[in-house]
N, C-alpha and C positions, 0 to 999 in steps of 0.2 A: 504494499500499499504505499503511495507516495505521501510525502510530508503534509501537503495540504488537506488530504483526505484524512489522515490521522488527527490533525489538530480540529478539523471540523467535527469528526467523531467525538473526540475529547469534549469539546465544547457542548456538544448536544448531551453527551453523558452527564456533564456537570450540571445541566439543566437549563442552558442558555437557549433561547428561542431563535427561530430562523432570522428574525431582524437583527438580533444582537450579534449572531454569528456571521451574518452577512456583512455587518458593518466593521466588525472587528477583525475578521480574517485577512483582509488586504494589508492592514497594518502590521499584523503579526508576521505574515509572510515578508514584508519589506524588512523587518528588523532581522528575521533569520536569514534573509539573503544578504543583508548588510554584513552580518557576523560571518557569513561564508566568505565574503570578499576580504574581511580583515584576516581571516585564516588563511586564505590562499596568498595573500600578500605577505603574511609572515611578520607582520609588524602593526602597531597601532597606527590608525590613519590620522593625518592632520585635520584640523577643522575644515579647512578648504577641501580635502579630499572627501570628507564625511558629507559634506553639502553636495559635492559632485555626485557621490553615490546615491544620496537621497533623490536627488533630481532625476538621475537616469533611471532608477527604480520606478519612480512615479511615471516616467515616459513609457515603461514597459520593456526596457532593455533587460537581457538575462545577465547572470553573473558573469559569464565568460567574456561577454562584450565590454562589460564595465572594467573587469580587470585589464583587458588589452588597452582600454583607453587611459587607465592609471599607469600602465607600464610604458606607454608611448612618449 
């Protein structure tokens, strides 16, 4: 089962309704993806890099695309 499905199931099991899950899930996934990027980079990201990551995630880029942008 993929990460998003696991988190969705956990939120439902915890008693959250569809509206709460639908509004919280995108933010939770962006936080997880941002942590994936930090781990992949192997270091703490600067404030400017964190802002870049946040914006890129909101635009819908995937983790590998964002990492490529940070390494360029």
